[in-house]
C-alpha positions as CSV (number, residue, x, y, z in Angstrom):
1,M,0.4,14.8,-10.3
2,K,3.9,16.0,-11.2
3,F,7.1,14.0,-11.4
4,S,8.7,16.4,-8.9
5,E,6.1,15.4,-6.2
6,I,7.5,11.8,-6.3
7,P,10.6,11.2,-4.2
8,G,13.4,9.3,-6.0
9,H,13.0,7.1,-9.1
10,Q,14.9,9.8,-11.2
11,N,16.0,7.3,-14.0
12,I,12.5,5.9,-14.3
13,K,10.9,9.3,-14.5
14,Q,13.3,10.4,-17.2
15,S,12.8,7.3,-19.2
16,L,9.0,7.9,-19.1
17,R,9.5,11.5,-20.2
18,N,11.6,10.4,-23.1
19,L,8.8,8.1,-24.3
20,V,6.5,11.1,-24.5
21,D,9.0,13.5,-25.9
22,S,10.2,11.2,-28.6
23,R,6.6,10.1,-29.5
24,N,7.9,6.6,-29.4
25,M,5.2,5.3,-27.1
26,P,5.0,1.6,-26.5
27,H,1.5,-0.1,-26.6
28,A,2.0,-1.3,-23.0
29,I,4.3,-0.7,-20.1
30,M,4.4,-2.3,-16.6
31,L,5.7,-0.5,-13.5
32,C,6.9,-3.2,-11.1
33,G,8.1,-3.1,-7.5
34,P,7.1,-3.3,-3.9
35,S,3.9,-1.6,-2.7
36,G,3.9,1.9,-1.4
37,I,7.0,3.2,-3.3
38,G,5.2,5.5,-5.7
39,K,4.4,3.4,-8.8
40,M,0.9,4.7,-9.2
41,C,2.0,8.3,-8.6
42,T,4.6,7.8,-11.3
43,A,2.0,6.4,-13.7
44,R,-0.3,9.3,-13.1
45,A,2.5,11.9,-13.6
46,F,3.6,10.1,-16.8
47,I,0.0,10.1,-18.2
48,Q,-0.6,13.7,-17.2
49,Y,2.6,14.7,-18.9
50,A,1.6,12.8,-22.1
51,H,-1.8,14.6,-22.1
52,C,-0.5,18.1,-21.1
53,S,-0.8,20.7,-23.9
54,S,2.0,22.9,-22.5
55,P,4.6,20.8,-20.6
56,R,7.4,22.8,-19.0
57,D,10.9,21.6,-18.0
58,G,9.9,17.9,-18.1
59,E,6.7,18.5,-16.1
60,P,3.0,18.8,-16.9
61,C,2.0,22.4,-16.6
62,G,-0.8,21.8,-14.1
63,E,-2.9,24.6,-15.7
64,C,-4.1,23.6,-19.1
65,P,-7.6,22.0,-19.5
66,S,-6.1,18.5,-19.7
67,C,-4.1,19.0,-16.4
68,R,-7.2,20.3,-14.7
69,Q,-9.1,17.3,-15.7
70,H,-6.4,15.1,-14.3
71,L,-6.4,16.9,-11.0
72,S,-10.2,16.3,-10.7
73,F,-9.9,12.6,-11.9
74,N,-12.1,13.5,-14.8
75,H,-10.0,13.1,-18.0
76,P,-12.0,11.3,-20.7
77,D,-8.9,9.5,-22.1
78,L,-7.8,8.0,-18.8
79,H,-9.5,4.8,-17.6
80,F,-8.6,3.0,-14.3
81,I,-9.2,-0.7,-13.8
82,Y,-8.7,-2.2,-10.3
83,P,-9.8,-5.1,-8.1
84,I,-13.2,-5.1,-6.6
85,V,-15.6,-7.5,-4.8
86,K,-18.8,-8.1,-6.7
87,N,-22.1,-7.3,-5.0
88,K,-25.1,-7.9,-7.1
89,A,-27.5,-6.6,-4.4
90,Q,-25.6,-3.2,-4.6
91,K,-25.3,-3.5,-8.4
92,I,-21.5,-3.6,-8.1
93,E,-20.2,-5.5,-11.2
94,L,-17.4,-3.4,-12.6
95,S,-14.4,-1.2,-11.4
96,E,-16.3,1.9,-12.3
97,D,-19.1,1.0,-9.9
98,R,-16.5,1.7,-7.2
99,I,-15.3,5.0,-8.7
100,E,-16.0,7.1,-5.7
101,A,-14.0,4.8,-3.4
102,W,-11.2,4.7,-6.0
103,Q,-11.0,8.5,-6.3
104,R,-10.9,8.8,-2.5
105,M,-8.1,6.2,-2.4
106,L,-6.1,8.3,-4.9
107,K,-6.6,11.5,-2.9
108,E,-6.1,10.1,0.6
109,Y,-3.5,7.4,-0.1
110,P,-1.7,8.4,-3.3
111,W,1.1,5.9,-2.6
112,M,-1.5,3.1,-2.7
113,P,-0.9,1.0,0.4
114,P,-2.8,-2.2,-0.8
115,E,-4.2,-2.9,2.7
116,R,-6.3,0.3,2.5
117,W,-8.2,-0.7,-0.6
118,P,-10.3,-3.6,0.9
119,E,-11.2,-1.2,3.7
120,M,-12.3,1.4,1.2
121,I,-14.7,-1.0,-0.5
122,D,-15.8,-2.9,2.6
123,A,-14.4,-6.1,1.2
124,G,-14.6,-7.9,4.5
125,N,-13.0,-11.4,4.2
126,S,-13.4,-11.4,0.4
127,Q,-10.3,-10.9,-1.8
128,P,-10.8,-8.1,-4.4
129,I,-10.1,-9.3,-8.0
130,I,-10.4,-8.0,-11.5
131,Y,-13.3,-9.7,-13.2
132,V,-13.8,-10.7,-16.8
133,N,-16.6,-8.0,-17.0
134,D,-13.9,-5.3,-16.8
135,A,-11.8,-7.1,-19.5
136,D,-14.9,-7.0,-21.8
137,N,-15.3,-3.3,-21.1
138,I,-11.7,-2.6,-22.0
139,V,-12.0,-4.5,-25.3
140,R,-15.1,-2.5,-26.2
141,A,-13.6,0.8,-25.1
142,D,-10.4,0.2,-27.1
143,A,-12.5,0.2,-30.3
144,Y,-13.2,4.0,-29.8
145,S,-10.8,6.7,-30.6
146,S,-9.4,9.0,-27.9
147,F,-11.6,12.1,-27.2
148,T,-9.2,15.0,-26.7
149,S,-5.7,13.7,-26.7
150,R,-3.2,11.8,-28.9
151,Y,-3.2,8.9,-26.4
152,K,-5.9,7.0,-24.6
153,F,-4.6,5.2,-21.4
154,F,-5.9,2.2,-19.6
155,V,-4.3,1.9,-16.1
156,I,-4.6,-1.6,-14.6
157,W,-3.8,-1.5,-10.9
158,L,-2.6,-4.9,-9.6
159,P,-2.7,-7.0,-12.8
160,E,-1.7,-9.9,-10.6
161,K,-5.4,-9.8,-9.5
162,L,-6.8,-10.5,-12.9
163,Q,-9.1,-13.5,-13.2
164,P,-7.5,-16.0,-15.6
165,A,-10.4,-15.5,-18.0
166,A,-10.0,-11.7,-17.8
167,A,-6.3,-11.9,-18.4
168,N,-6.7,-14.2,-21.4
169,K,-9.3,-11.9,-22.8
170,L,-6.9,-9.0,-22.7
171,L,-4.0,-10.7,-24.4
172,K,-4.8,-9.6,-27.9
173,V,-5.9,-6.1,-27.1
174,I,-2.7,-5.5,-25.0
175,E,-0.5,-6.8,-27.8
176,E,-2.3,-5.1,-30.7
177,P,-4.4,-2.2,-29.3
178,T,-5.9,0.4,-31.7
179,E,-3.7,3.3,-32.6
180,G,-3.1,5.7,-29.7
181,T,-4.1,3.2,-27.0
182,V,-1.6,2.7,-24.2
183,F,-1.8,0.2,-21.3
184,V,-0.1,1.0,-18.1
185,L,0.1,-1.9,-15.6
186,V,1.0,-1.2,-12.0
187,S,2.1,-4.3,-10.2
188,N,3.2,-5.0,-6.6
189,N,4.2,-8.6,-7.5
190,E,5.1,-9.1,-11.2
191,S,5.9,-12.8,-10.6
192,E,2.2,-13.4,-10.1
193,V,1.2,-11.6,-13.4
194,L,0.3,-14.0,-16.1
195,P,3.5,-14.4,-18.1
196,T,1.7,-13.9,-21.4
197,I,0.5,-10.6,-20.1
198,S,3.9,-9.5,-18.7
199,S,5.7,-10.5,-21.9
200,R,3.6,-8.1,-23.9
201,T,4.7,-5.0,-21.8
202,R,7.8,-2.9,-21.5
203,R,8.8,-3.4,-17.9
204,F,10.2,-0.7,-15.6
205,N,11.5,-2.1,-12.3
206,M,11.1,0.4,-9.5
207,H,12.8,0.0,-6.1
208,P,12.3,1.3,-2.6
209,A,13.8,4.8,-2.1
210,D,17.1,5.2,-0.1
211,S,16.8,6.5,3.5
212,A,18.2,9.9,2.6
213,T,15.5,10.5,0.0
214,I,12.8,9.4,2.5
215,E,14.3,11.6,5.2
216,E,14.3,14.6,3.0
217,Y,10.7,14.0,2.0
218,I,9.6,13.6,5.6
219,I,11.3,16.8,6.7
220,R,9.8,18.8,3.8
221,K,6.3,17.5,4.2
222,Y,6.0,17.1,8.0
223,H,8.6,19.5,9.3
224,L,10.0,16.9,11.7
225,D,13.3,17.3,13.4
226,E,16.3,15.6,11.8
227,Q,16.6,12.8,14.4
228,T,12.9,11.9,14.2
229,A,13.0,12.0,10.4
230,R,16.1,9.8,10.3
231,T,14.5,7.2,12.5
232,T,11.2,7.3,10.6
233,A,13.0,7.0,7.3
234,R,14.9,3.9,8.5
235,L,11.6,2.3,9.8
236,A,9.9,3.1,6.5
237,E,12.2,0.7,4.6
238,G,12.1,2.7,1.5
239,R,8.3,2.8,1.2
240,I,6.8,6.3,1.0
241,A,3.4,5.0,2.0
242,K,4.9,3.7,5.3
243,A,6.9,6.9,5.8
244,D,3.6,8.9,5.5
245,E,1.9,6.7,8.0
246,L,4.7,6.8,10.5
247,A,5.3,10.6,10.1
248,S,1.6,11.5,10.3
249,H,1.3,9.6,13.6
250,S,4.9,10.3,14.8
251,G,3.8,10.8,18.4
252,E,2.1,7.5,18.6
253,R,5.1,5.2,18.3
254,E,6.4,5.9,21.8
255,E,2.9,5.6,23.2
256,F,2.4,2.3,21.5
257,Q,5.9,1.1,22.6
258,N,5.0,1.8,26.3
259,L,1.6,0.0,25.9
260,F,3.2,-3.0,24.2
261,Q,5.8,-3.4,26.8
262,E,3.3,-3.0,29.6
263,I,1.1,-5.8,28.1
264,M,4.0,-8.1,27.6
265,R,5.3,-7.6,31.2
266,A,1.9,-8.3,32.6
267,A,1.3,-11.3,30.4
268,Y,4.7,-12.8,31.3
269,A,3.9,-12.2,35.0
270,K,0.5,-13.9,34.6
271,R,-1.5,-11.0,35.9
272,P,-4.9,-11.2,34.2
273,A,-6.4,-8.5,36.4
274,K,-3.7,-6.1,35.2
275,L,-4.3,-7.2,31.6
276,K,-8.0,-6.5,32.0
277,E,-7.2,-3.0,33.3
278,I,-4.8,-2.3,30.4
279,G,-7.4,-3.6,27.9
280,D,-10.1,-1.4,29.3
281,N,-7.9,1.7,29.1
282,A,-6.7,0.8,25.6
283,S,-10.3,0.3,24.3
284,T,-10.8,4.1,24.7
285,L,-8.3,4.8,21.9
286,G,-11.0,4.5,19.3
287,R,-11.2,1.9,16.5
288,E,-8.7,3.3,14.0
289,K,-6.0,4.1,16.6
290,L,-6.6,0.8,18.2
291,R,-6.1,-1.0,14.9
292,R,-2.9,1.0,14.4
293,F,-1.7,-0.2,17.8
294,L,-2.5,-3.8,17.0
295,T,-0.5,-3.5,13.7
296,Y,2.3,-2.1,15.8
297,M,2.0,-5.0,18.2
298,S,2.1,-7.5,15.4
299,S,5.2,-5.9,13.9
300,M,6.9,-5.9,17.4
301,A,6.3,-9.6,17.7
302,R,8.0,-10.2,14.4
303,E,10.8,-7.7,15.2
304,N,11.5,-9.6,18.5
305,F,11.6,-12.9,16.7
306,I,14.1,-11.4,14.1
307,Y,16.1,-9.9,16.9
308,N,17.0,-13.4,18.0
309,L,18.8,-14.0,14.7
310,K,21.5,-11.5,15.8
311,M,21.4,-9.7,12.4
312,P,21.1,-5.9,13.2
313,M,20.8,-5.0,9.5
314,L,17.3,-6.7,9.6
315,S,16.1,-4.7,12.6
316,S,13.5,-1.9,12.2
317,M,13.3,-1.0,15.8
318,T,14.0,2.3,17.6
319,E,16.7,2.4,20.3
320,G,14.0,2.3,23.0
321,E,12.3,-0.8,21.4
322,E,15.6,-2.5,21.1
323,A,16.5,-1.9,24.7
324,F,13.4,-3.8,25.7
325,S,14.0,-6.6,23.2
326,R,17.4,-7.4,24.6
327,R,15.7,-9.3,27.5
328,F,12.3,-9.9,26.0
329,S,13.1,-11.3,22.6
330,P,14.0,-14.9,23.8
331,F,10.3,-15.4,24.7
332,I,9.3,-14.8,21.0
333,H,10.5,-17.8,19.0
334,H,9.7,-20.1,16.2
335,G,7.4,-22.1,18.5
336,N,5.0,-19.2,19.2
337,V,5.6,-16.2,16.9
338,E,3.1,-17.4,14.2
339,E,0.3,-18.0,16.8
340,I,0.9,-14.6,18.5
341,V,0.7,-12.7,15.2
342,K,-2.3,-14.7,14.1
343,R,-4.2,-13.9,17.4
344,I,-3.3,-10.2,17.1
345,E,-4.5,-10.0,13.5
346,E,-7.7,-11.8,14.4
347,A,-8.3,-9.2,17.2
348,S,-7.7,-6.4,14.7
349,S,-10.2,-8.0,12.3
350,H,-12.9,-8.3,15.0
351,I,-12.4,-4.7,16.0
352,E,-12.7,-3.6,12.4
353,R,-16.1,-5.2,12.4
354,N,-17.1,-3.2,15.4
355,G,-16.7,-5.9,18.0
356,N,-16.6,-5.1,21.7
357,S,-13.0,-3.9,22.0
358,K,-12.7,-4.5,25.8
359,L,-13.6,-8.2,25.4
360,I,-11.5,-8.6,22.2
361,L,-8.4,-7.1,23.9
362,F,-8.8,-9.1,27.2
363,S,-9.2,-12.3,25.2
364,L,-6.1,-11.5,23.1
365,F,-4.0,-10.7,26.2
366,L,-5.1,-14.0,27.9
367,Y,-4.1,-16.0,24.9
368,I,-0.6,-14.4,25.0
369,I,0.0,-15.6,28.6
370,P,0.6,-19.3,27.7
371,L,2.2,-18.4,24.4
372,L,4.9,-16.4,26.1
373,H,5.6,-19.4,28.4
374,K,5.7,-21.9,25.6
375,K,9.0,-23.5,25.1
376,P,10.7,-23.6,21.7
377,T,10.1,-26.9,20.0
């Protein structure tokens, strides 16, 4: 990973370069900010730059043995720690027991949208956390010198997921690691990180990219026209992960828009037969595309609720979506929006577990009928 591959964050990237170039490396840093903006990519570029034997113009060379090891996720002086769900039957006790899923996450979703990780490890309804076992492993590994480099890095993804016992066990080693050990914490919500952990790090606050940066990234990577790229950049809200998802499925949004509007019209008109027909047709989309549609449907429910606030700066809708919402939004209000979103998310969860999509969709659409006719309380 190179710094130049990461849109925006120029000041942060230069500060991290300076740490390496000056050989004034702190024992622990924390990259903070919303999910999907490039924190993990920035951490990876920083560490590869620190390990590179022939850096050029503020970038890792990409060719030396160290860089090649980074590209294959095989550098002996780089250790990742991340939340998992324990499974004794499958002998899953530590982060490293999920290394294949982790490497696939880094390759397929480098901007690290957190909702993808539970899917990768089949977490089901369980919340992934970082267990005390991993903390014990870190303490033991810190006692050993680096293998090939000046620095040995421990990257902790989502330190806010540390078990209290795990966090407490790491306090001393983060504050006083052995010479050459550097901790890099990558947090989506630094307010939930144990204060005694956070206070032992040098913090770098990262922010969503501006629309122009996202637009340039989309055009360069996906070769979309300027209007589509501009709309996508606005909807991405500064998150590169969301921009990737929107751009890679750029043709879907209009399809989903039409389907959402058709469902809502039929539900408001109390036409169950029409809703069954729509559900039967939608079930042929396939599980992953159907789940993307339900995510869209949930976001549109929220957007219509927000539209009632008459605050255009909060809107993330396209012109076509907004045209529909001018008349439809009054039917999404504080008395029903939470229940509508809850029902949609439940349907998505059932489909994820390979439920019968026709029955799930028809049941969801029937629930929506009375909810749309519910009066604000």
